[in-house]
PyMOL Python script that loads the backbone (N, CA, C, O; Angstrom):
from pymol import cmd

cmd.read_pdbstr("""\
ATOM      1  N   UNK A   1      27.957  49.860  87.170  1.00  0.00           N
ATOM      2  CA  UNK A   1      28.394  50.113  85.603  1.00  0.00           C
ATOM      3  C   UNK A   1      27.716  48.985  84.548  1.00  0.00           C
ATOM      4  O   UNK A   1      28.025  47.804  84.391  1.00  0.00           O
ATOM      5  N   UNK A   2      26.740  49.741  83.926  1.00  0.00           N
ATOM      6  CA  UNK A   2      26.109  49.084  82.625  1.00  0.00           C
ATOM      7  C   UNK A   2      26.826  48.083  81.764  1.00  0.00           C
ATOM      8  O   UNK A   2      26.392  46.980  81.433  1.00  0.00           O
ATOM      9  N   UNK A   3      28.085  48.663  81.417  1.00  0.00           N
ATOM     10  CA  UNK A   3      29.036  47.874  80.427  1.00  0.00           C
ATOM     11  C   UNK A   3      29.524  46.881  81.194  1.00  0.00           C
ATOM     12  O   UNK A   3      29.738  45.888  80.499  1.00  0.00           O
ATOM     13  N   UNK A   4      29.851  46.686  82.580  1.00  0.00           N
ATOM     14  CA  UNK A   4      30.307  45.622  83.135  1.00  0.00           C
ATOM     15  C   UNK A   4      29.254  44.513  82.970  1.00  0.00           C
ATOM     16  O   UNK A   4      29.493  43.464  82.373  1.00  0.00           O
ATOM     17  N   UNK A   5      28.167  44.787  83.493  1.00  0.00           N
ATOM     18  CA  UNK A   5      26.960  43.970  83.470  1.00  0.00           C
ATOM     19  C   UNK A   5      26.914  43.329  81.926  1.00  0.00           C
ATOM     20  O   UNK A   5      26.800  42.112  81.777  1.00  0.00           O
ATOM     21  N   UNK A   6      27.003  44.154  80.898  1.00  0.00           N
ATOM     22  CA  UNK A   6      27.042  43.457  79.355  1.00  0.00           C
ATOM     23  C   UNK A   6      27.792  42.335  79.102  1.00  0.00           C
ATOM     24  O   UNK A   6      27.485  41.335  78.453  1.00  0.00           O
ATOM     25  N   UNK A   7      29.080  42.678  79.840  1.00  0.00           N
ATOM     26  CA  UNK A   7      30.130  41.484  79.758  1.00  0.00           C
ATOM     27  C   UNK A   7      30.138  40.405  80.729  1.00  0.00           C
ATOM     28  O   UNK A   7      31.101  39.698  81.024  1.00  0.00           O
ATOM     29  N   UNK A   8      28.617  40.340  81.327  1.00  0.00           N
ATOM     30  CA  UNK A   8      28.542  39.098  82.364  1.00  0.00           C
ATOM     31  C   UNK A   8      29.268  39.313  83.743  1.00  0.00           C
ATOM     32  O   UNK A   8      29.580  38.347  84.439  1.00  0.00           O
ATOM     33  N   UNK A   9      29.517  40.567  84.102  1.00  0.00           N
ATOM     34  CA  UNK A   9      30.159  40.596  85.406  1.00  0.00           C
ATOM     35  C   UNK A   9      29.702  41.632  86.245  1.00  0.00           C
ATOM     36  O   UNK A   9      28.636  42.149  85.910  1.00  0.00           O
ATOM     37  N   UNK A  10      30.291  42.078  87.314  1.00  0.00           N
ATOM     38  CA  UNK A  10      29.874  42.934  88.221  1.00  0.00           C
ATOM     39  C   UNK A  10      30.759  44.155  88.679  1.00  0.00           C
ATOM     40  O   UNK A  10      31.966  43.915  88.727  1.00  0.00           O
ATOM     41  N   UNK A  11      30.333  45.493  89.043  1.00  0.00           N
ATOM     42  CA  UNK A  11      31.056  46.083  89.416  1.00  0.00           C
ATOM     43  C   UNK A  11      30.576  46.752  91.004  1.00  0.00           C
ATOM     44  O   UNK A  11      29.929  47.772  91.240  1.00  0.00           O
ATOM     45  N   UNK A  12      31.036  45.974  91.729  1.00  0.00           N
ATOM     46  CA  UNK A  12      30.598  46.089  93.089  1.00  0.00           C
ATOM     47  C   UNK A  12      31.097  47.589  93.745  1.00  0.00           C
ATOM     48  O   UNK A  12      32.254  47.964  93.553  1.00  0.00           O
ATOM     49  N   UNK A  13      30.273  48.297  94.418  1.00  0.00           N
ATOM     50  CA  UNK A  13      30.987  49.814  95.074  1.00  0.00           C
ATOM     51  C   UNK A  13      31.578  48.852  96.614  1.00  0.00           C
ATOM     52  O   UNK A  13      31.018  48.038  97.348  1.00  0.00           O
ATOM     53  N   UNK A  14      32.972  49.462  96.585  1.00  0.00           N
ATOM     54  CA  UNK A  14      33.693  48.790  97.515  1.00  0.00           C
ATOM     55  C   UNK A  14      33.560  49.765  98.802  1.00  0.00           C
ATOM     56  O   UNK A  14      33.628  50.935  98.425  1.00  0.00           O
ATOM     57  N   UNK A  15      33.433  49.678  99.850  1.00  0.00           N
ATOM     58  CA  UNK A  15      33.123  50.436 101.218  1.00  0.00           C
ATOM     59  C   UNK A  15      34.056  49.661 102.113  1.00  0.00           C
ATOM     60  O   UNK A  15      33.970  48.452 102.326  1.00  0.00           O
ATOM     61  N   UNK A  16      35.087  50.601 102.686  1.00  0.00           N
ATOM     62  CA  UNK A  16      35.794  49.815 103.874  1.00  0.00           C
ATOM     63  C   UNK A  16      35.823  51.195 105.064  1.00  0.00           C
ATOM     64  O   UNK A  16      36.676  52.074 105.179  1.00  0.00           O
ATOM     65  N   UNK A  17      34.931  51.042 105.618  1.00  0.00           N
ATOM     66  CA  UNK A  17      34.687  51.946 106.484  1.00  0.00           C
ATOM     67  C   UNK A  17      35.966  52.262 107.777  1.00  0.00           C
ATOM     68  O   UNK A  17      36.139  53.350 108.326  1.00  0.00           O
ATOM     69  N   UNK A  18      36.692  51.078 108.026  1.00  0.00           N
ATOM     70  CA  UNK A  18      37.617  51.340 108.994  1.00  0.00           C
ATOM     71  C   UNK A  18      39.126  51.104 107.996  1.00  0.00           C
ATOM     72  O   UNK A  18      40.159  50.658 108.497  1.00  0.00           O
ATOM     73  N   UNK A  19      39.035  51.399 106.890  1.00  0.00           N
ATOM     74  CA  UNK A  19      40.253  51.523 106.222  1.00  0.00           C
ATOM     75  C   UNK A  19      40.343  52.381 104.945  1.00  0.00           C
ATOM     76  O   UNK A  19      40.213  51.911 103.815  1.00  0.00           O
ATOM     77  N   UNK A  20      40.608  53.855 105.257  1.00  0.00           N
ATOM     78  CA  UNK A  20      40.393  54.985 104.337  1.00  0.00           C
ATOM     79  C   UNK A  20      41.172  54.785 103.071  1.00  0.00           C
ATOM     80  O   UNK A  20      42.186  54.087 103.093  1.00  0.00           O
ATOM     81  N   UNK A  21      40.793  55.308 102.069  1.00  0.00           N
ATOM     82  CA  UNK A  21      41.809  55.318 100.661  1.00  0.00           C
ATOM     83  C   UNK A  21      41.529  54.057  99.753  1.00  0.00           C
ATOM     84  O   UNK A  21      42.141  53.926  98.693  1.00  0.00           O
ATOM     85  N   UNK A  22      40.800  53.333 100.085  1.00  0.00           N
ATOM     86  CA  UNK A  22      40.492  52.063  99.066  1.00  0.00           C
ATOM     87  C   UNK A  22      39.518  52.373  97.936  1.00  0.00           C
ATOM     88  O   UNK A  22      38.678  53.269  97.851  1.00  0.00           O
ATOM     89  N   UNK A  23      39.907  51.232  96.947  1.00  0.00           N
ATOM     90  CA  UNK A  23      39.539  52.009  95.525  1.00  0.00           C
ATOM     91  C   UNK A  23      37.932  52.067  95.551  1.00  0.00           C
ATOM     92  O   UNK A  23      37.381  51.426  96.445  1.00  0.00           O
ATOM     93  N   UNK A  24      37.261  52.673  94.783  1.00  0.00           N
ATOM     94  CA  UNK A  24      35.542  52.722  94.641  1.00  0.00           C
ATOM     95  C   UNK A  24      35.038  51.622  94.393  1.00  0.00           C
ATOM     96  O   UNK A  24      33.919  51.425  94.867  1.00  0.00           O
ATOM     97  N   UNK A  25      35.726  50.451  93.511  1.00  0.00           N
ATOM     98  CA  UNK A  25      34.861  49.660  92.733  1.00  0.00           C
ATOM     99  C   UNK A  25      35.834  48.400  92.856  1.00  0.00           C
ATOM    100  O   UNK A  25      37.065  48.422  92.895  1.00  0.00           O
ATOM    101  N   UNK A  26      34.924  47.226  92.912  1.00  0.00           N
ATOM    102  CA  UNK A  26      35.564  46.163  92.714  1.00  0.00           C
ATOM    103  C   UNK A  26      35.242  45.318  91.429  1.00  0.00           C
ATOM    104  O   UNK A  26      34.422  44.411  91.571  1.00  0.00           O
ATOM    105  N   UNK A  27      35.724  45.491  90.356  1.00  0.00           N
ATOM    106  CA  UNK A  27      35.205  44.819  89.221  1.00  0.00           C
ATOM    107  C   UNK A  27      35.455  43.055  88.862  1.00  0.00           C
ATOM    108  O   UNK A  27      36.585  42.589  88.713  1.00  0.00           O
ATOM    109  N   UNK A  28      34.298  42.297  88.773  1.00  0.00           N
ATOM    110  CA  UNK A  28      34.584  41.102  88.897  1.00  0.00           C
ATOM    111  C   UNK A  28      34.011  40.740  87.301  1.00  0.00           C
ATOM    112  O   UNK A  28      33.122  41.476  86.873  1.00  0.00           O
ATOM    113  N   UNK A  29      34.506  39.624  86.423  1.00  0.00           N
ATOM    114  CA  UNK A  29      34.157  39.418  85.189  1.00  0.00           C
ATOM    115  C   UNK A  29      34.281  38.109  85.270  1.00  0.00           C
ATOM    116  O   UNK A  29      35.031  37.614  86.112  1.00  0.00           O
ATOM    117  N   UNK A  30      33.515  37.300  84.346  1.00  0.00           N
ATOM    118  CA  UNK A  30      33.501  35.873  84.231  1.00  0.00           C
ATOM    119  C   UNK A  30      35.117  35.276  83.779  1.00  0.00           C
ATOM    120  O   UNK A  30      35.876  36.007  83.142  1.00  0.00           O
ATOM    121  N   UNK A  31      35.476  34.017  84.152  1.00  0.00           N
ATOM    122  CA  UNK A  31      36.404  33.380  84.375  1.00  0.00           C
ATOM    123  C   UNK A  31      37.374  33.848  85.608  1.00  0.00           C
ATOM    124  O   UNK A  31      38.601  33.750  85.575  1.00  0.00           O
ATOM    125  N   UNK A  32      36.737  34.292  86.531  1.00  0.00           N
ATOM    126  CA  UNK A  32      37.576  34.713  87.723  1.00  0.00           C
ATOM    127  C   UNK A  32      38.511  36.024  87.823  1.00  0.00           C
ATOM    128  O   UNK A  32      39.299  36.309  88.725  1.00  0.00           O
ATOM    129  N   UNK A  33      38.210  36.740  86.656  1.00  0.00           N
ATOM    130  CA  UNK A  33      38.948  38.277  86.466  1.00  0.00           C
ATOM    131  C   UNK A  33      38.606  39.365  87.423  1.00  0.00           C
ATOM    132  O   UNK A  33      37.401  39.614  87.443  1.00  0.00           O
ATOM    133  N   UNK A  34      39.291  40.028  88.162  1.00  0.00           N
ATOM    134  CA  UNK A  34      39.125  40.639  89.246  1.00  0.00           C
ATOM    135  C   UNK A  34      40.027  41.886  89.311  1.00  0.00           C
ATOM    136  O   UNK A  34      41.239  41.694  89.206  1.00  0.00           O
ATOM    137  N   UNK A  35      39.586  43.104  89.466  1.00  0.00           N
ATOM    138  CA  UNK A  35      40.343  44.249  89.656  1.00  0.00           C
ATOM    139  C   UNK A  35      39.829  45.641  90.406  1.00  0.00           C
ATOM    140  O   UNK A  35      38.703  46.068  90.149  1.00  0.00           O
ATOM    141  N   UNK A  36      40.383  46.081  91.004  1.00  0.00           N
ATOM    142  CA  UNK A  36      39.968  47.419  91.860  1.00  0.00           C
ATOM    143  C   UNK A  36      40.127  48.691  90.716  1.00  0.00           C
ATOM    144  O   UNK A  36      41.085  48.845  89.958  1.00  0.00           O
ATOM    145  N   UNK A  37      39.042  49.459  90.804  1.00  0.00           N
ATOM    146  CA  UNK A  37      39.099  50.491  90.123  1.00  0.00           C
ATOM    147  C   UNK A  37      38.755  51.597  90.992  1.00  0.00           C
ATOM    148  O   UNK A  37      37.893  51.366  91.840  1.00  0.00           O
ATOM    149  N   UNK A  38      39.254  52.725  90.945  1.00  0.00           N
ATOM    150  CA  UNK A  38      39.300  54.039  91.719  1.00  0.00           C
ATOM    151  C   UNK A  38      38.638  54.743  90.545  1.00  0.00           C
ATOM    152  O   UNK A  38      39.158  54.516  89.453  1.00  0.00           O
ATOM    153  N   UNK A  39      37.301  55.777  90.574  1.00  0.00           N
ATOM    154  CA  UNK A  39      36.844  56.169  89.641  1.00  0.00           C
ATOM    155  C   UNK A  39      36.875  57.768  90.108  1.00  0.00           C
ATOM    156  O   UNK A  39      36.497  58.127  91.224  1.00  0.00           O
ATOM    157  N   UNK A  40      37.215  58.374  89.425  1.00  0.00           N
ATOM    158  CA  UNK A  40      37.662  60.109  89.428  1.00  0.00           C
ATOM    159  C   UNK A  40      36.801  60.770  88.403  1.00  0.00           C
ATOM    160  O   UNK A  40      36.229  60.158  87.501  1.00  0.00           O
ATOM    161  N   UNK A  41      36.744  62.088  88.603  1.00  0.00           N
ATOM    162  CA  UNK A  41      35.942  62.945  87.895  1.00  0.00           C
ATOM    163  C   UNK A  41      36.802  62.921  86.888  1.00  0.00           C
ATOM    164  O   UNK A  41      37.836  62.271  87.040  1.00  0.00           O
ATOM    165  N   UNK A  42      36.565  63.613  85.664  1.00  0.00           N
ATOM    166  CA  UNK A  42      37.663  63.913  84.561  1.00  0.00           C
ATOM    167  C   UNK A  42      38.703  64.726  84.807  1.00  0.00           C
ATOM    168  O   UNK A  42      38.612  65.897  85.176  1.00  0.00           O
ATOM    169  N   UNK A  43      39.707  64.114  84.605  1.00  0.00           N
ATOM    170  CA  UNK A  43      41.076  65.094  85.118  1.00  0.00           C
ATOM    171  C   UNK A  43      41.275  64.935  86.298  1.00  0.00           C
ATOM    172  O   UNK A  43      42.345  65.504  86.513  1.00  0.00           O
ATOM    173  N   UNK A  44      40.850  64.445  87.355  1.00  0.00           N
ATOM    174  CA  UNK A  44      41.184  64.418  88.605  1.00  0.00           C
ATOM    175  C   UNK A  44      41.910  63.043  88.703  1.00  0.00           C
ATOM    176  O   UNK A  44      41.767  61.967  88.122  1.00  0.00           O
ATOM    177  N   UNK A  45      42.805  63.542  89.739  1.00  0.00           N
ATOM    178  CA  UNK A  45      43.963  62.446  90.052  1.00  0.00           C
ATOM    179  C   UNK A  45      43.599  61.847  91.758  1.00  0.00           C
ATOM    180  O   UNK A  45      43.145  62.571  92.644  1.00  0.00           O
ATOM    181  N   UNK A  46      43.862  60.677  91.881  1.00  0.00           N
ATOM    182  CA  UNK A  46      43.904  60.324  93.434  1.00  0.00           C
ATOM    183  C   UNK A  46      44.568  61.132  94.207  1.00  0.00           C
ATOM    184  O   UNK A  46      45.438  61.910  93.815  1.00  0.00           O
ATOM    185  N   UNK A  47      44.121  60.963  95.567  1.00  0.00           N
ATOM    186  CA  UNK A  47      44.609  61.762  96.517  1.00  0.00           C
ATOM    187  C   UNK A  47      45.822  60.899  97.153  1.00  0.00           C
ATOM    188  O   UNK A  47      45.866  59.683  96.966  1.00  0.00           O
ATOM    189  N   UNK A  48      46.878  61.628  97.968  1.00  0.00           N
ATOM    190  CA  UNK A  48      47.913  60.645  98.430  1.00  0.00           C
ATOM    191  C   UNK A  48      47.848  59.569  99.054  1.00  0.00           C
ATOM    192  O   UNK A  48      48.708  58.710  98.860  1.00  0.00           O
ATOM    193  N   UNK A  49      46.673  59.342 100.065  1.00  0.00           N
ATOM    194  CA  UNK A  49      46.403  58.039 100.582  1.00  0.00           C
ATOM    195  C   UNK A  49      45.875  57.379  99.764  1.00  0.00           C
ATOM    196  O   UNK A  49      45.981  56.175 100.000  1.00  0.00           O
ATOM    197  N   UNK A  50      45.216  57.682  98.682  1.00  0.00           N
ATOM    198  CA  UNK A  50      44.899  56.735  97.768  1.00  0.00           C
ATOM    199  C   UNK A  50      45.845  56.008  96.738  1.00  0.00           C
ATOM    200  O   UNK A  50      45.638  54.972  96.107  1.00  0.00           O
ATOM    201  N   UNK A  51      47.039  56.918  96.747  1.00  0.00           N
ATOM    202  CA  UNK A  51      48.096  56.296  95.753  1.00  0.00           C
ATOM    203  C   UNK A  51      48.782  55.236  96.999  1.00  0.00           C
ATOM    204  O   UNK A  51      49.306  54.135  96.828  1.00  0.00           O
ATOM    205  N   UNK A  52      48.647  55.727  97.832  1.00  0.00           N
ATOM    206  CA  UNK A  52      49.665  54.705  98.922  1.00  0.00           C
ATOM    207  C   UNK A  52      48.645  53.191  98.614  1.00  0.00           C
ATOM    208  O   UNK A  52      49.152  52.127  98.258  1.00  0.00           O
ATOM    209  N   UNK A  53      47.482  53.347  98.790  1.00  0.00           N
ATOM    210  CA  UNK A  53      46.409  52.121  99.000  1.00  0.00           C
ATOM    211  C   UNK A  53      46.570  51.272  97.702  1.00  0.00           C
ATOM    212  O   UNK A  53      46.651  50.045  97.644  1.00  0.00           O
ATOM    213  N   UNK A  54      46.603  52.229  96.598  1.00  0.00           N
ATOM    214  CA  UNK A  54      46.666  51.628  95.064  1.00  0.00           C
ATOM    215  C   UNK A  54      47.844  50.596  94.936  1.00  0.00           C
ATOM    216  O   UNK A  54      47.759  49.421  94.579  1.00  0.00           O
ATOM    217  N   UNK A  55      49.264  51.488  95.408  1.00  0.00           N
ATOM    218  CA  UNK A  55      50.196  50.937  95.321  1.00  0.00           C
ATOM    219  C   UNK A  55      50.349  49.689  96.335  1.00  0.00           C
ATOM    220  O   UNK A  55      50.920  48.683  95.914  1.00  0.00           O
ATOM    221  N   UNK A  56      49.845  49.722  97.690  1.00  0.00           N
ATOM    222  CA  UNK A  56      49.734  48.191  98.220  1.00  0.00           C
ATOM    223  C   UNK A  56      49.035  47.433  97.772  1.00  0.00           C
ATOM    224  O   UNK A  56      49.329  46.263  98.015  1.00  0.00           O
ATOM    225  N   UNK A  57      48.076  47.627  97.113  1.00  0.00           N
ATOM    226  CA  UNK A  57      47.202  46.625  96.406  1.00  0.00           C
ATOM    227  C   UNK A  57      47.905  46.095  95.413  1.00  0.00           C
ATOM    228  O   UNK A  57      47.775  44.875  95.313  1.00  0.00           O
ATOM    229  N   UNK A  58      48.622  46.619  94.630  1.00  0.00           N
ATOM    230  CA  UNK A  58      49.360  46.177  93.761  1.00  0.00           C
ATOM    231  C   UNK A  58      50.898  44.949  94.019  1.00  0.00           C
ATOM    232  O   UNK A  58      51.287  43.858  93.602  1.00  0.00           O
ATOM    233  N   UNK A  59      51.291  45.946  94.895  1.00  0.00           N
ATOM    234  CA  UNK A  59      52.062  44.830  95.850  1.00  0.00           C
ATOM    235  C   UNK A  59      51.846  43.580  96.352  1.00  0.00           C
ATOM    236  O   UNK A  59      52.667  42.666  96.428  1.00  0.00           O
ATOM    237  N   UNK A  60      50.513  43.581  96.745  1.00  0.00           N
ATOM    238  CA  UNK A  60      50.047  42.357  96.851  1.00  0.00           C
ATOM    239  C   UNK A  60      49.483  41.723  95.817  1.00  0.00           C
ATOM    240  O   UNK A  60      48.948  40.633  96.018  1.00  0.00           O
ATOM    241  N   UNK A  61      49.504  42.275  94.575  1.00  0.00           N
ATOM    242  CA  UNK A  61      49.518  41.178  93.451  1.00  0.00           C
ATOM    243  C   UNK A  61      47.778  41.586  92.793  1.00  0.00           C
ATOM    244  O   UNK A  61      47.154  40.871  92.009  1.00  0.00           O
ATOM    245  N   UNK A  62      47.514  42.309  93.114  1.00  0.00           N
ATOM    246  CA  UNK A  62      46.074  42.577  92.765  1.00  0.00           C
ATOM    247  C   UNK A  62      46.391  43.697  91.315  1.00  0.00           C
ATOM    248  O   UNK A  62      47.471  44.228  91.056  1.00  0.00           O
ATOM    249  N   UNK A  63      45.223  43.817  90.608  1.00  0.00           N
ATOM    250  CA  UNK A  63      45.173  44.506  89.444  1.00  0.00           C
ATOM    251  C   UNK A  63      44.369  45.557  90.148  1.00  0.00           C
ATOM    252  O   UNK A  63      43.401  45.327  90.873  1.00  0.00           O
ATOM    253  N   UNK A  64      44.977  46.990  89.796  1.00  0.00           N
ATOM    254  CA  UNK A  64      44.391  48.348  90.173  1.00  0.00           C
ATOM    255  C   UNK A  64      44.361  49.428  89.023  1.00  0.00           C
ATOM    256  O   UNK A  64      45.416  49.783  88.497  1.00  0.00           O
ATOM    257  N   UNK A  65      43.121  49.956  88.630  1.00  0.00           N
ATOM    258  CA  UNK A  65      43.023  51.180  87.794  1.00  0.00           C
ATOM    259  C   UNK A  65      42.377  52.009  88.386  1.00  0.00           C
ATOM    260  O   UNK A  65      41.614  51.842  89.337  1.00  0.00           O
ATOM    261  N   UNK A  66      42.821  53.494  87.529  1.00  0.00           N
ATOM    262  CA  UNK A  66      42.470  54.560  87.726  1.00  0.00           C
ATOM    263  C   UNK A  66      41.507  54.801  86.600  1.00  0.00           C
ATOM    264  O   UNK A  66      41.961  54.795  85.456  1.00  0.00           O
ATOM    265  N   UNK A  67      40.189  55.017  86.805  1.00  0.00           N
ATOM    266  CA  UNK A  67      39.098  55.596  85.533  1.00  0.00           C
ATOM    267  C   UNK A  67      38.911  56.980  85.811  1.00  0.00           C
ATOM    268  O   UNK A  67      38.744  57.355  86.972  1.00  0.00           O
ATOM    269  N   UNK A  68      38.926  57.869  84.736  1.00  0.00           N
ATOM    270  CA  UNK A  68      38.580  59.339  84.744  1.00  0.00           C
ATOM    271  C   UNK A  68      37.714  59.770  83.681  1.00  0.00           C
ATOM    272  O   UNK A  68      37.388  60.957  83.655  1.00  0.00           O
ATOM    273  N   UNK A  69      37.320  59.025  82.853  1.00  0.00           N
ATOM    274  CA  UNK A  69      36.924  59.042  81.424  1.00  0.00           C
ATOM    275  C   UNK A  69      35.927  58.027  81.342  1.00  0.00           C
ATOM    276  O   UNK A  69      36.306  56.874  81.546  1.00  0.00           O
ATOM    277  N   UNK A  70      34.695  58.237  81.077  1.00  0.00           N
ATOM    278  CA  UNK A  70      33.708  57.099  80.620  1.00  0.00           C
ATOM    279  C   UNK A  70      33.780  56.413  79.430  1.00  0.00           C
ATOM    280  O   UNK A  70      33.327  55.303  79.149  1.00  0.00           O
ATOM    281  N   UNK A  71      34.445  57.257  78.713  1.00  0.00           N
ATOM    282  CA  UNK A  71      34.877  56.426  77.097  1.00  0.00           C
ATOM    283  C   UNK A  71      36.011  55.309  77.461  1.00  0.00           C
ATOM    284  O   UNK A  71      36.146  54.308  76.758  1.00  0.00           O
ATOM    285  N   UNK A  72      36.720  55.526  78.477  1.00  0.00           N
ATOM    286  CA  UNK A  72      37.522  54.527  78.971  1.00  0.00           C
ATOM    287  C   UNK A  72      37.042  53.086  79.482  1.00  0.00           C
ATOM    288  O   UNK A  72      37.811  52.145  79.682  1.00  0.00           O
ATOM    289  N   UNK A  73      35.684  53.057  79.657  1.00  0.00           N
ATOM    290  CA  UNK A  73      35.206  51.977  80.362  1.00  0.00           C
ATOM    291  C   UNK A  73      35.402  50.765  79.275  1.00  0.00           C
ATOM    292  O   UNK A  73      36.128  49.861  79.689  1.00  0.00           O
ATOM    293  N   UNK A  74      34.969  50.625  78.191  1.00  0.00           N
ATOM    294  CA  UNK A  74      34.966  49.504  77.491  1.00  0.00           C
ATOM    295  C   UNK A  74      36.549  48.777  77.251  1.00  0.00           C
ATOM    296  O   UNK A  74      36.826  47.581  77.339  1.00  0.00           O
ATOM    297  N   UNK A  75      37.342  49.775  76.966  1.00  0.00           N
ATOM    298  CA  UNK A  75      38.939  49.608  77.229  1.00  0.00           C
ATOM    299  C   UNK A  75      39.466  48.775  78.185  1.00  0.00           C
ATOM    300  O   UNK A  75      39.992  47.662  78.165  1.00  0.00           O
ATOM    301  N   UNK A  76      39.133  49.779  79.226  1.00  0.00           N
ATOM    302  CA  UNK A  76      39.386  49.024  80.575  1.00  0.00           C
ATOM    303  C   UNK A  76      39.061  47.717  80.846  1.00  0.00           C
ATOM    304  O   UNK A  76      39.864  46.822  81.109  1.00  0.00           O
ATOM    305  N   UNK A  77      37.575  47.606  80.759  1.00  0.00           N
ATOM    306  CA  UNK A  77      36.960  46.145  80.723  1.00  0.00           C
ATOM    307  C   UNK A  77      37.620  45.039  80.034  1.00  0.00           C
ATOM    308  O   UNK A  77      37.889  43.899  80.414  1.00  0.00           O
ATOM    309  N   UNK A  78      37.820  45.661  78.905  1.00  0.00           N
ATOM    310  CA  UNK A  78      38.749  44.513  77.870  1.00  0.00           C
ATOM    311  C   UNK A  78      39.956  43.956  78.472  1.00  0.00           C
ATOM    312  O   UNK A  78      40.243  42.759  78.483  1.00  0.00           O
ATOM    313  N   UNK A  79      40.857  45.201  79.125  1.00  0.00           N
ATOM    314  CA  UNK A  79      42.058  44.880  79.785  1.00  0.00           C
ATOM    315  C   UNK A  79      41.831  43.727  80.888  1.00  0.00           C
ATOM    316  O   UNK A  79      42.410  42.642  80.928  1.00  0.00           O
ATOM    317  N   UNK A  80      40.878  44.202  81.750  1.00  0.00           N
ATOM    318  CA  UNK A  80      40.572  43.275  82.776  1.00  0.00           C
ATOM    319  C   UNK A  80      40.489  41.978  82.412  1.00  0.00           C
ATOM    320  O   UNK A  80      41.117  41.083  82.977  1.00  0.00           O
ATOM    321  N   UNK A  81      39.467  41.758  81.151  1.00  0.00           N
ATOM    322  CA  UNK A  81      38.940  40.521  80.948  1.00  0.00           C
ATOM    323  C   UNK A  81      40.271  39.698  79.997  1.00  0.00           C
ATOM    324  O   UNK A  81      40.094  38.492  79.823  1.00  0.00           O
ATOM    325  N   UNK A  82      41.313  40.197  79.514  1.00  0.00           N
ATOM    326  CA  UNK A  82      42.273  39.730  79.118  1.00  0.00           C
ATOM    327  C   UNK A  82      43.474  39.508  79.956  1.00  0.00           C
ATOM    328  O   UNK A  82      44.462  38.903  79.538  1.00  0.00           O
ATOM    329  N   UNK A  83      43.342  40.156  81.494  1.00  0.00           N
ATOM    330  CA  UNK A  83      44.309  39.678  82.405  1.00  0.00           C
ATOM    331  C   UNK A  83      45.516  40.663  82.633  1.00  0.00           C
ATOM    332  O   UNK A  83      46.394  40.467  83.474  1.00  0.00           O
ATOM    333  N   UNK A  84      45.444  41.955  81.620  1.00  0.00           N
ATOM    334  CA  UNK A  84      46.341  42.706  81.366  1.00  0.00           C
ATOM    335  C   UNK A  84      46.414  43.831  82.958  1.00  0.00           C
ATOM    336  O   UNK A  84      45.584  43.806  83.867  1.00  0.00           O
ATOM    337  N   UNK A  85      47.374  44.527  82.898  1.00  0.00           N
ATOM    338  CA  UNK A  85      47.643  45.406  83.937  1.00  0.00           C
ATOM    339  C   UNK A  85      47.671  46.830  83.589  1.00  0.00           C
ATOM    340  O   UNK A  85      47.955  47.135  82.430  1.00  0.00           O
ATOM    341  N   UNK A  86      47.331  48.015  84.720  1.00  0.00           N
ATOM    342  CA  UNK A  86      47.108  49.073  84.328  1.00  0.00           C
ATOM    343  C   UNK A  86      48.706  49.773  83.620  1.00  0.00           C
ATOM    344  O   UNK A  86      49.824  49.450  84.021  1.00  0.00           O
ATOM    345  N   UNK A  87      48.496  50.499  82.809  1.00  0.00           N
ATOM    346  CA  UNK A  87      49.603  51.411  82.085  1.00  0.00           C
ATOM    347  C   UNK A  87      50.486  52.458  83.230  1.00  0.00           C
ATOM    348  O   UNK A  87      51.367  53.214  82.821  1.00  0.00           O
TER     349      UNK A  87
END
""", "prot")
cmd.dss("prot")
cmd.show_as("cartoon", "prot")
cmd.util.cbc("prot")
cmd.orient("prot")
């Protein structure tokens, strides 16, 4: 994600071969800001297993977002940078 690098951060591809349904990206921003991001095609929703994983991550206190529109990237990064949560 180019926008993430512009903010001085990283959007690392997250792969967990032994634990299906985990989010696609781990977004790391300056100041220790961290969030998991599931990237979907426009208008697509996460699968049932993905939703369960997202809920578990939130229960553990992690911020978890679903992104399905490129134009939402700047706002998403701003929310992560400000320490906000998904709506």
